[in-house]
N, CA, C and O atoms as a GROMACS GRO file, in nm:
protein
  532
    1MET      N    1   0.073  -0.114   0.025
    1MET     CA    2  -0.022  -0.017  -0.037
    1MET      C    3   0.081   0.135  -0.005
    1MET      O    4   0.145   0.155   0.099
    2ASN      N    5   0.076   0.202  -0.091
    2ASN     CA    6   0.154   0.357  -0.077
    2ASN      C    7   0.109   0.460   0.009
    2ASN      O    8   0.021   0.450   0.094
    3SER      N    9   0.169   0.549  -0.016
    3SER     CA   10   0.136   0.632   0.117
    3SER      C   11   0.038   0.683   0.123
    3SER      O   12  -0.035   0.707   0.219
    4ASN      N   13   0.021   0.718  -0.051
    4ASN     CA   14  -0.094   0.848  -0.120
    4ASN      C   15  -0.232   0.815  -0.044
    4ASN      O   16  -0.321   0.885   0.004
    5HIS      N   17  -0.198   0.620  -0.064
    5HIS     CA   18  -0.335   0.545  -0.084
    5HIS      C   19  -0.408   0.610   0.069
    5HIS      O   20  -0.518   0.661   0.090
    6PHE      N   21  -0.257   0.576   0.188
    6PHE     CA   22  -0.310   0.538   0.339
    6PHE      C   23  -0.358   0.689   0.402
    6PHE      O   24  -0.431   0.701   0.500
    7ARG      N   25  -0.309   0.784   0.336
    7ARG     CA   26  -0.360   0.955   0.368
    7ARG      C   27  -0.483   0.964   0.309
    7ARG      O   28  -0.563   1.000   0.396
    8ARG      N   29  -0.554   0.944   0.173
    8ARG     CA   30  -0.662   0.962   0.148
    8ARG      C   31  -0.786   0.866   0.237
    8ARG      O   32  -0.902   0.900   0.260
    9PHE      N   33  -0.725   0.754   0.271
    9PHE     CA   34  -0.868   0.669   0.338
    9PHE      C   35  -0.842   0.634   0.506
    9PHE      O   36  -0.937   0.597   0.576
   10ALA      N   37  -0.696   0.650   0.564
   10ALA     CA   38  -0.708   0.698   0.711
   10ALA      C   39  -0.790   0.728   0.764
   10ALA      O   40  -0.859   0.656   0.837
   11PRO      N   41  -0.817   0.922   0.728
   11PRO     CA   42  -0.903   0.997   0.780
   11PRO      C   43  -1.042   0.907   0.798
   11PRO      O   44  -1.103   0.900   0.904
   12ARG      N   45  -1.080   0.841   0.677
   12ARG     CA   46  -1.253   0.840   0.655
   12ARG      C   47  -1.255   0.701   0.764
   12ARG      O   48  -1.327   0.686   0.862
   13ALA      N   49  -1.142   0.599   0.705
   13ALA     CA   50  -1.123   0.458   0.818
   13ALA      C   51  -1.148   0.564   0.993
   13ALA      O   52  -1.248   0.533   1.058
   14PHE      N   53  -1.118   0.601   1.012
   14PHE     CA   54  -1.087   0.660   1.180
   14PHE      C   55  -1.210   0.747   1.215
   14PHE      O   56  -1.257   0.770   1.327
   15ALA      N   57  -1.257   0.795   1.081
   15ALA     CA   58  -1.424   0.879   1.114
   15ALA      C   59  -1.549   0.751   1.143
   15ALA      O   60  -1.654   0.736   1.205
   16MET      N   61  -1.468   0.685   1.064
   16MET     CA   62  -1.625   0.553   1.092
   16MET      C   63  -1.588   0.445   1.196
   16MET      O   64  -1.668   0.358   1.230
   17ALA      N   65  -1.489   0.452   1.236
   17ALA     CA   66  -1.449   0.349   1.392
   17ALA      C   67  -1.509   0.499   1.474
   17ALA      O   68  -1.628   0.500   1.507
   18ALA      N   69  -1.451   0.579   1.495
   18ALA     CA   70  -1.489   0.660   1.625
   18ALA      C   71  -1.668   0.673   1.595
   18ALA      O   72  -1.732   0.679   1.701
   19LEU      N   73  -1.739   0.677   1.489
   19LEU     CA   74  -1.862   0.672   1.490
   19LEU      C   75  -1.901   0.586   1.531
   19LEU      O   76  -1.958   0.606   1.638
   20LEU      N   77  -1.898   0.416   1.475
   20LEU     CA   78  -1.938   0.311   1.569
   20LEU      C   79  -1.954   0.319   1.709
   20LEU      O   80  -2.055   0.291   1.773
   21PHE      N   81  -1.821   0.370   1.762
   21PHE     CA   82  -1.761   0.363   1.904
   21PHE      C   83  -1.852   0.389   1.971
   21PHE      O   84  -1.911   0.314   2.049
   22PHE      N   85  -1.888   0.569   1.929
   22PHE     CA   86  -2.017   0.623   1.989
   22PHE      C   87  -2.086   0.574   1.984
   22PHE      O   88  -2.133   0.528   2.088
   23ALA      N   89  -2.154   0.543   1.838
   23ALA     CA   90  -2.306   0.510   1.848
   23ALA      C   91  -2.316   0.369   1.970
   23ALA      O   92  -2.421   0.374   2.034
   24GLY      N   93  -2.262   0.300   1.991
   24GLY     CA   94  -2.277   0.193   2.103
   24GLY      C   95  -2.251   0.234   2.261
   24GLY      O   96  -2.254   0.163   2.361
   25CYS      N   97  -2.216   0.428   2.241
   25CYS     CA   98  -2.226   0.444   2.368
   25CYS      C   99  -2.397   0.544   2.380
   25CYS      O  100  -2.435   0.600   2.483
   26LEU      N  101  -2.454   0.544   2.281
   26LEU     CA  102  -2.598   0.635   2.319
   26LEU      C  103  -2.732   0.558   2.404
   26LEU      O  104  -2.823   0.476   2.421
   27SER      N  105  -2.704   0.597   2.416
   27SER     CA  106  -2.880   0.492   2.526
   27SER      C  107  -3.011   0.603   2.499
   27SER      O  108  -2.992   0.721   2.530
   28VAL      N  109  -3.130   0.567   2.446
   28VAL     CA  110  -3.263   0.583   2.405
   28VAL      C  111  -3.354   0.556   2.491
   28VAL      O  112  -3.385   0.439   2.513
   29ASP      N  113  -3.418   0.672   2.564
   29ASP     CA  114  -3.511   0.593   2.724
   29ASP      C  115  -3.661   0.515   2.626
   29ASP      O  116  -3.740   0.571   2.550
   30GLN      N  117  -3.654   0.389   2.664
   30GLN     CA  118  -3.727   0.284   2.572
   30GLN      C  119  -3.821   0.207   2.654
   30GLN      O  120  -3.788   0.154   2.760
   31SER      N  121  -3.982   0.199   2.586
   31SER     CA  122  -4.040   0.122   2.760
   31SER      C  123  -3.982  -0.047   2.710
   31SER      O  124  -3.881  -0.087   2.651
   32ALA      N  125  -4.098  -0.110   2.765
   32ALA     CA  126  -4.085  -0.290   2.786
   32ALA      C  127  -4.181  -0.304   2.635
   32ALA      O  128  -4.152  -0.384   2.545
   33ASP      N  129  -4.274  -0.228   2.631
   33ASP     CA  130  -4.356  -0.279   2.524
   33ASP      C  131  -4.268  -0.213   2.359
   33ASP      O  132  -4.284  -0.272   2.252
   34GLY      N  133  -4.191  -0.104   2.370
   34GLY     CA  134  -4.121  -0.096   2.275
   34GLY      C  135  -4.182   0.036   2.233
   34GLY      O  136  -4.190   0.024   2.111
   35LEU      N  137  -4.228   0.153   2.264
   35LEU     CA  138  -4.259   0.227   2.287
   35LEU      C  139  -4.104   0.365   2.284
   35LEU      O  140  -4.038   0.376   2.387
   36ALA      N  141  -4.074   0.442   2.176
   36ALA     CA  142  -3.944   0.478   2.160
   36ALA      C  143  -3.974   0.656   2.179
   36ALA      O  144  -3.895   0.739   2.224
   37ALA      N  145  -4.147   0.682   2.118
   37ALA     CA  146  -4.126   0.880   2.086
   37ALA      C  147  -4.293   0.870   2.045
   37ALA      O  148  -4.364   0.806   1.967
   38LEU      N  149  -4.307   0.987   2.160
   38LEU     CA  150  -4.463   0.999   2.137
   38LEU      C  151  -4.479   1.153   2.074
   38LEU      O  152  -4.386   1.218   2.121
   39SER      N  153  -4.555   1.232   1.991
   39SER     CA  154  -4.520   1.341   1.927
   39SER      C  155  -4.663   1.375   1.891
   39SER      O  156  -4.750   1.290   1.873
   40ILE      N  157  -4.682   1.529   1.881
   40ILE     CA  158  -4.791   1.556   1.845
   40ILE      C  159  -4.780   1.563   1.699
   40ILE      O  160  -4.669   1.590   1.652
   41VAL      N  161  -4.865   1.546   1.630
   41VAL     CA  162  -4.980   1.568   1.478
   41VAL      C  163  -5.009   1.646   1.397
   41VAL      O  164  -4.977   1.661   1.279
   42SER      N  165  -5.107   1.727   1.498
   42SER     CA  166  -5.150   1.798   1.498
   42SER      C  167  -5.299   1.862   1.644
   42SER      O  168  -5.346   1.800   1.740
   43GLY      N  169  -5.322   1.980   1.602
   43GLY     CA  170  -5.446   2.023   1.680
   43GLY      C  171  -5.409   2.147   1.794
   43GLY      O  172  -5.472   2.235   1.853
   44ASN      N  173  -5.242   2.090   1.783
   44ASN     CA  174  -5.181   2.239   1.889
   44ASN      C  175  -5.179   2.348   1.889
   44ASN      O  176  -5.183   2.392   1.774
   45ASN      N  177  -5.172   2.444   1.986
   45ASN     CA  178  -5.224   2.608   1.962
   45ASN      C  179  -5.288   2.664   1.867
   45ASN      O  180  -5.246   2.741   1.780
   46GLN      N  181  -5.409   2.619   1.887
   46GLN     CA  182  -5.522   2.659   1.792
   46GLN      C  183  -5.600   2.732   1.984
   46GLN      O  184  -5.572   2.734   2.104
   47ASN      N  185  -5.751   2.798   1.840
   47ASN     CA  186  -5.789   2.899   1.925
   47ASN      C  187  -5.963   2.796   1.943
   47ASN      O  188  -6.012   2.732   1.850
   48VAL      N  189  -6.039   2.812   2.114
   48VAL     CA  190  -6.118   2.695   2.072
   48VAL      C  191  -6.260   2.798   2.161
   48VAL      O  192  -6.264   2.819   2.282
   49PRO      N  193  -6.357   2.846   2.064
   49PRO     CA  194  -6.476   2.901   2.136
   49PRO      C  195  -6.560   2.821   2.205
   49PRO      O  196  -6.606   2.709   2.183
   50LEU      N  197  -6.577   2.943   2.343
   50LEU     CA  198  -6.643   2.859   2.477
   50LEU      C  199  -6.836   2.805   2.365
   50LEU      O  200  -6.917   2.859   2.290
   51GLY      N  201  -6.816   2.707   2.414
   51GLY     CA  202  -6.947   2.659   2.392
   51GLY      C  203  -6.967   2.606   2.250
   51GLY      O  204  -7.077   2.616   2.194
   52SER      N  205  -6.836   2.536   2.177
   52SER     CA  206  -6.758   2.453   2.071
   52SER      C  207  -6.664   2.347   2.111
   52SER      O  208  -6.620   2.343   2.226
   53THR      N  209  -6.631   2.260   2.021
   53THR     CA  210  -6.538   2.162   2.029
   53THR      C  211  -6.412   2.271   1.935
   53THR      O  212  -6.419   2.375   1.870
   54ASN      N  213  -6.295   2.168   1.978
   54ASN     CA  214  -6.195   2.247   1.882
   54ASN      C  215  -6.208   2.207   1.711
   54ASN      O  216  -6.266   2.104   1.678
   55ALA      N  217  -6.161   2.284   1.628
   55ALA     CA  218  -6.201   2.265   1.522
   55ALA      C  219  -6.110   2.149   1.454
   55ALA      O  220  -6.153   2.084   1.358
   56ALA      N  221  -5.983   2.128   1.510
   56ALA     CA  222  -5.930   2.019   1.492
   56ALA      C  223  -5.873   1.953   1.599
   56ALA      O  224  -5.797   2.001   1.683
   57PRO      N  225  -5.925   1.805   1.587
   57PRO     CA  226  -5.841   1.740   1.654
   57PRO      C  227  -5.729   1.729   1.721
   57PRO      O  228  -5.631   1.784   1.670
   58LEU      N  229  -5.709   1.657   1.852
   58LEU     CA  230  -5.553   1.668   1.931
   58LEU      C  231  -5.523   1.529   1.861
   58LEU      O  232  -5.604   1.437   1.870
   59VAL      N  233  -5.390   1.516   1.784
   59VAL     CA  234  -5.394   1.368   1.714
   59VAL      C  235  -5.210   1.356   1.767
   59VAL      O  236  -5.130   1.444   1.739
   60VAL      N  237  -5.182   1.256   1.830
   60VAL     CA  238  -5.050   1.235   1.900
   60VAL      C  239  -5.036   1.112   1.793
   60VAL      O  240  -5.130   1.049   1.745
   61ARG      N  241  -4.861   1.088   1.761
   61ARG     CA  242  -4.833   0.998   1.710
   61ARG      C  243  -4.737   0.910   1.799
   61ARG      O  244  -4.648   0.963   1.866
   62ALA      N  245  -4.760   0.764   1.796
   62ALA     CA  246  -4.678   0.680   1.833
   62ALA      C  247  -4.563   0.584   1.793
   62ALA      O  248  -4.597   0.476   1.745
   63LEU      N  249  -4.447   0.607   1.806
   63LEU     CA  250  -4.365   0.538   1.709
   63LEU      C  251  -4.276   0.420   1.816
   63LEU      O  252  -4.249   0.436   1.935
   64ASP      N  253  -4.246   0.306   1.731
   64ASP     CA  254  -4.137   0.181   1.816
   64ASP      C  255  -4.054   0.225   1.796
   64ASP      O  256  -4.031   0.330   1.736
   65ASN      N  257  -3.908   0.064   1.905
   65ASN     CA  258  -3.747   0.146   1.870
   65ASN      C  259  -3.678   0.151   1.720
   65ASN      O  260  -3.565   0.195   1.700
   66SER      N  261  -3.772   0.095   1.610
   66SER     CA  262  -3.750   0.125   1.489
   66SER      C  263  -3.800   0.248   1.404
   66SER      O  264  -3.801   0.244   1.281
   67ALA      N  265  -3.832   0.331   1.457
   67ALA     CA  266  -3.887   0.453   1.494
   67ALA      C  267  -4.056   0.405   1.332
   67ALA      O  268  -4.110   0.477   1.249
   68ALA      N  269  -4.070   0.268   1.364
   68ALA     CA  270  -4.176   0.240   1.303
   68ALA      C  271  -4.315   0.338   1.359
   68ALA      O  272  -4.293   0.433   1.434
   69PRO      N  273  -4.445   0.307   1.319
   69PRO     CA  274  -4.573   0.360   1.380
   69PRO      C  275  -4.637   0.213   1.448
   69PRO      O  276  -4.661   0.107   1.392
   70LEU      N  277  -4.655   0.256   1.606
   70LEU     CA  278  -4.691   0.168   1.676
   70LEU      C  279  -4.830   0.113   1.697
   70LEU      O  280  -4.858   0.123   1.816
   71PRO      N  281  -4.923   0.062   1.628
   71PRO     CA  282  -5.083   0.034   1.625
   71PRO      C  283  -5.074  -0.044   1.782
   71PRO      O  284  -5.017  -0.147   1.818
   72GLY      N  285  -5.166   0.062   1.860
   72GLY     CA  286  -5.219  -0.021   1.953
   72GLY      C  287  -5.164   0.011   2.098
   72GLY      O  288  -5.182  -0.067   2.192
   73ALA      N  289  -5.108   0.107   2.108
   73ALA     CA  290  -5.064   0.137   2.220
   73ALA      C  291  -5.187   0.274   2.282
   73ALA      O  292  -5.251   0.372   2.246
   74THR      N  293  -5.155   0.187   2.401
   74THR     CA  294  -5.244   0.289   2.471
   74THR      C  295  -5.240   0.481   2.514
   74THR      O  296  -5.150   0.521   2.588
   75ILE      N  297  -5.323   0.562   2.470
   75ILE     CA  298  -5.289   0.697   2.517
   75ILE      C  299  -5.400   0.718   2.628
   75ILE      O  300  -5.515   0.674   2.638
   76THR      N  301  -5.330   0.795   2.702
   76THR     CA  302  -5.402   0.842   2.789
   76THR      C  303  -5.412   0.999   2.802
   76THR      O  304  -5.315   1.061   2.759
   77TRP      N  305  -5.527   1.081   2.860
   77TRP     CA  306  -5.566   1.227   2.798
   77TRP      C  307  -5.584   1.274   2.893
   77TRP      O  308  -5.618   1.196   2.981
   78ALA      N  309  -5.576   1.385   2.923
   78ALA     CA  310  -5.569   1.458   3.065
   78ALA      C  311  -5.614   1.591   3.069
   78ALA      O  312  -5.510   1.648   3.034
   79VAL      N  313  -5.721   1.705   3.093
   79VAL     CA  314  -5.639   1.834   3.112
   79VAL      C  315  -5.561   1.880   3.213
   79VAL      O  316  -5.600   1.878   3.330
   80SER      N  317  -5.427   1.931   3.170
   80SER     CA  318  -5.361   1.952   3.306
   80SER      C  319  -5.350   2.077   3.378
   80SER      O  320  -5.285   2.104   3.479
   81GLN      N  321  -5.414   2.137   3.317
   81GLN     CA  322  -5.502   2.308   3.341
   81GLN      C  323  -5.567   2.403   3.277
   81GLN      O  324  -5.600   2.405   3.158
   82GLY      N  325  -5.583   2.479   3.356
   82GLY     CA  326  -5.708   2.514   3.307
   82GLY      C  327  -5.850   2.423   3.316
   82GLY      O  328  -5.850   2.324   3.391
   83SER      N  329  -5.984   2.460   3.233
   83SER     CA  330  -6.065   2.366   3.231
   83SER      C  331  -6.105   2.337   3.097
   83SER      O  332  -6.062   2.372   2.987
   84GLY      N  333  -6.190   2.270   3.133
   84GLY     CA  334  -6.267   2.126   2.967
   84GLY      C  335  -6.242   2.014   3.069
   84GLY      O  336  -6.200   2.005   3.184
   85THR      N  337  -6.307   1.895   2.929
   85THR     CA  338  -6.314   1.808   2.939
   85THR      C  339  -6.244   1.729   2.758
   85THR      O  340  -6.239   1.813   2.668
   86VAL      N  341  -6.203   1.601   2.723
   86VAL     CA  342  -6.167   1.565   2.633
   86VAL      C  343  -6.256   1.444   2.648
   86VAL      O  344  -6.310   1.391   2.745
   87SER      N  345  -6.252   1.419   2.521
   87SER     CA  346  -6.374   1.363   2.429
   87SER      C  347  -6.377   1.155   2.505
   87SER      O  348  -6.473   1.083   2.533
   88ALA      N  349  -6.204   1.125   2.511
   88ALA     CA  350  -6.234   1.035   2.568
   88ALA      C  351  -6.046   1.030   2.644
   88ALA      O  352  -5.941   1.084   2.610
   89ALA      N  353  -6.087   0.927   2.765
   89ALA     CA  354  -5.950   0.943   2.843
   89ALA      C  355  -5.846   0.877   2.825
   89ALA      O  356  -5.737   0.898   2.878
   90THR      N  357  -5.874   0.792   2.748
   90THR     CA  358  -5.784   0.692   2.684
   90THR      C  359  -5.806   0.669   2.571
   90THR      O  360  -5.927   0.684   2.550
   91THR      N  361  -5.716   0.621   2.429
   91THR     CA  362  -5.775   0.616   2.337
   91THR      C  363  -5.648   0.481   2.257
   91THR      O  364  -5.550   0.433   2.314
   92LEU      N  365  -5.678   0.463   2.169
   92LEU     CA  366  -5.550   0.328   2.126
   92LEU      C  367  -5.512   0.344   1.973
   92LEU      O  368  -5.576   0.306   1.874
   93THR      N  369  -5.380   0.418   1.981
   93THR     CA  370  -5.311   0.412   1.824
   93THR      C  371  -5.372   0.315   1.713
   93THR      O  372  -5.370   0.192   1.721
   94ASP      N  373  -5.424   0.383   1.616
   94ASP     CA  374  -5.398   0.287   1.473
   94ASP      C  375  -5.308   0.238   1.409
   94ASP      O  376  -5.194   0.259   1.449
   95GLU      N  377  -5.324   0.171   1.311
   95GLU     CA  378  -5.237   0.113   1.180
   95GLU      C  379  -5.122   0.213   1.202
   95GLU      O  380  -5.010   0.180   1.241
   96ALA      N  381  -5.169   0.372   1.168
   96ALA     CA  382  -5.062   0.472   1.149
   96ALA      C  383  -4.993   0.501   1.282
   96ALA      O  384  -4.904   0.587   1.281
   97GLY      N  385  -5.021   0.447   1.382
   97GLY     CA  386  -4.966   0.459   1.503
   97GLY      C  387  -5.005   0.638   1.573
   97GLY      O  388  -4.937   0.715   1.640
   98GLN      N  389  -5.140   0.646   1.520
   98GLN     CA  390  -5.215   0.783   1.535
   98GLN      C  391  -5.303   0.775   1.634
   98GLN      O  392  -5.381   0.680   1.625
   99ALA      N  393  -5.317   0.847   1.730
   99ALA     CA  394  -5.455   0.838   1.852
   99ALA      C  395  -5.498   1.009   1.846
   99ALA      O  396  -5.409   1.092   1.828
  100SER      N  397  -5.632   1.047   1.863
  100SER     CA  398  -5.693   1.147   1.861
  100SER      C  399  -5.834   1.176   1.933
  100SER      O  400  -5.937   1.125   1.888
  101VAL      N  401  -5.833   1.255   2.041
  101VAL     CA  402  -5.983   1.314   2.080
  101VAL      C  403  -6.020   1.459   2.038
  101VAL      O  404  -5.947   1.526   1.964
  102THR      N  405  -6.123   1.497   2.082
  102THR     CA  406  -6.171   1.636   2.041
  102THR      C  407  -6.184   1.722   2.223
  102THR      O  408  -6.220   1.663   2.325
  103PHE      N  409  -6.144   1.857   2.216
  103PHE     CA  410  -6.194   1.909   2.355
  103PHE      C  411  -6.272   1.974   2.311
  103PHE      O  412  -6.284   2.022   2.198
  104ASN      N  413  -6.352   1.981   2.428
  104ASN     CA  414  -6.448   2.072   2.480
  104ASN      C  415  -6.454   2.186   2.585
  104ASN      O  416  -6.515   2.158   2.688
  105PRO      N  417  -6.418   2.266   2.579
  105PRO     CA  418  -6.339   2.415   2.648
  105PRO      C  419  -6.462   2.396   2.819
  105PRO      O  420  -6.580   2.374   2.792
  106GLY      N  421  -6.440   2.403   2.904
  106GLY     CA  422  -6.524   2.494   3.044
  106GLY      C  423  -6.589   2.613   3.032
  106GLY      O  424  -6.638   2.665   2.932
  107SER      N  425  -6.584   2.640   3.119
  107SER     CA  426  -6.681   2.784   3.099
  107SER      C  427  -6.650   2.910   3.133
  107SER      O  428  -6.727   3.001   3.164
  108THR      N  429  -6.504   2.911   3.124
  108THR     CA  430  -6.366   3.053   3.150
  108THR      C  431  -6.295   3.030   3.030
  108THR      O  432  -6.258   2.922   2.985
  109THR      N  433  -6.277   3.161   2.978
  109THR     CA  434  -6.164   3.196   2.864
  109THR      C  435  -6.021   3.172   2.951
  109THR      O  436  -6.007   3.152   3.072
  110GLY      N  437  -5.911   3.182   2.833
  110GLY     CA  438  -5.765   3.168   2.906
  110GLY      C  439  -5.675   3.044   2.798
  110GLY      O  440  -5.704   3.015   2.682
  111THR      N  441  -5.581   2.998   2.871
  111THR     CA  442  -5.484   2.904   2.866
  111THR      C  443  -5.571   2.778   2.910
  111THR      O  444  -5.651   2.780   3.003
  112THR      N  445  -5.537   2.638   2.807
  112THR     CA  446  -5.607   2.501   2.896
  112THR      C  447  -5.449   2.416   2.848
  112THR      O  448  -5.372   2.476   2.773
  113THR      N  449  -5.423   2.310   2.885
  113THR     CA  450  -5.310   2.243   2.823
  113THR      C  451  -5.394   2.106   2.833
  113THR      O  452  -5.470   2.107   2.930
  114VAL      N  453  -5.399   1.988   2.756
  114VAL     CA  454  -5.405   1.858   2.755
  114VAL      C  455  -5.318   1.818   2.765
  114VAL      O  456  -5.233   1.901   2.734
  115LYS      N  457  -5.255   1.682   2.808
  115LYS     CA  458  -5.139   1.632   2.827
  115LYS      C  459  -5.191   1.469   2.767
  115LYS      O  460  -5.281   1.406   2.822
  116ALA      N  461  -5.137   1.433   2.680
  116ALA     CA  462  -5.119   1.270   2.621
  116ALA      C  463  -5.022   1.216   2.625
  116ALA      O  464  -4.932   1.244   2.545
  117THR      N  465  -5.003   1.070   2.770
  117THR     CA  466  -4.931   0.989   2.789
  117THR      C  467  -4.937   0.835   2.760
  117THR      O  468  -5.024   0.751   2.737
  118ALA      N  469  -4.835   0.840   2.769
  118ALA     CA  470  -4.786   0.649   2.730
  118ALA      C  471  -4.691   0.631   2.760
  118ALA      O  472  -4.597   0.710   2.745
  119GLU      N  473  -4.685   0.508   2.819
  119GLU     CA  474  -4.570   0.467   2.914
  119GLU      C  475  -4.466   0.528   2.905
  119GLU      O  476  -4.372   0.516   2.827
  120GLY      N  477  -4.497   0.635   3.038
  120GLY     CA  478  -4.424   0.687   3.049
  120GLY      C  479  -4.341   0.824   2.941
  120GLY      O  480  -4.222   0.855   2.942
  121LEU      N  481  -4.435   0.873   2.870
  121LEU     CA  482  -4.353   0.926   2.761
  121LEU      C  483  -4.489   1.018   2.727
  121LEU      O  484  -4.592   0.966   2.684
  122SER      N  485  -4.473   1.172   2.753
  122SER     CA  486  -4.603   1.257   2.742
  122SER      C  487  -4.530   1.423   2.627
  122SER      O  488  -4.426   1.488   2.609
  123VAL      N  489  -4.647   1.417   2.591
  123VAL     CA  490  -4.676   1.577   2.543
  123VAL      C  491  -4.788   1.637   2.554
  123VAL      O  492  -4.890   1.568   2.560
  124THR      N  493  -4.797   1.770   2.560
  124THR     CA  494  -4.894   1.856   2.611
  124THR      C  495  -4.900   1.957   2.507
  124THR      O  496  -4.811   2.020   2.450
  125PHE      N  497  -5.097   1.957   2.490
  125PHE     CA  498  -5.086   2.020   2.387
  125PHE      C  499  -5.147   2.208   2.434
  125PHE      O  500  -5.177   2.220   2.552
  126THR      N  501  -5.157   2.304   2.368
  126THR     CA  502  -5.184   2.382   2.419
  126THR      C  503  -5.332   2.467   2.360
  126THR      O  504  -5.302   2.536   2.263
  127LEU      N  505  -5.455   2.475   2.389
  127LEU     CA  506  -5.603   2.559   2.345
  127LEU      C  507  -5.577   2.690   2.419
  127LEU      O  508  -5.491   2.704   2.505
  128GLN      N  509  -5.647   2.769   2.384
  128GLN     CA  510  -5.669   2.961   2.354
  128GLN      C  511  -5.778   2.893   2.381
  128GLN      O  512  -5.803   2.791   2.318
  129VAL      N  513  -5.887   2.956   2.514
  129VAL     CA  514  -6.007   2.939   2.509
  129VAL      C  515  -6.082   3.034   2.489
  129VAL      O  516  -6.102   3.091   2.597
  130VAL      N  517  -6.152   3.099   2.379
  130VAL     CA  518  -6.187   3.226   2.365
  130VAL      C  519  -6.339   3.229   2.383
  130VAL      O  520  -6.406   3.128   2.401
  131ALA      N  521  -6.401   3.381   2.376
  131ALA     CA  522  -6.565   3.394   2.380
  131ALA      C  523  -6.588   3.371   2.222
  131ALA      O  524  -6.523   3.408   2.124
  132ALA      N  525  -6.714   3.292   2.239
  132ALA     CA  526  -6.793   3.275   2.159
  132ALA      C  527  -6.777   3.412   2.018
  132ALA      O  528  -6.737   3.526   2.039
  133THR      N  529  -6.794   3.391   1.965
  133THR     CA  530  -6.821   3.527   1.851
  133THR      C  531  -6.947   3.527   1.804
  133THR      O  532  -6.984   3.613   1.724
   0.00000   0.00000   0.00000
């Protein structure tokens, strides 16, 4: 092997070895059932008039350890700040790994948050309850 060949490929080989070494040091907080991520798909940051339901449902997506949709995951929904209710306390994710609820505002305007939780992971939706027009 000539020295030009070594100088050209040695940095790449070193970078690849370092990448493989450090990849083994990384860890992801994973649940026993394979839920690795829970994210908001839609419905966050919307205005909800008193006396109605939200225009867009609150939708989350559950992904497994391979970043594939996770069907059948139980999502628990709760109003965590403000007033109002959600259409279901728990839902199951569909084949796309998605689950949804609608939000019904309470009797006062202001910021309300709804928390979706599954296997120790959670996301929080923020909704503004506004006066009916």
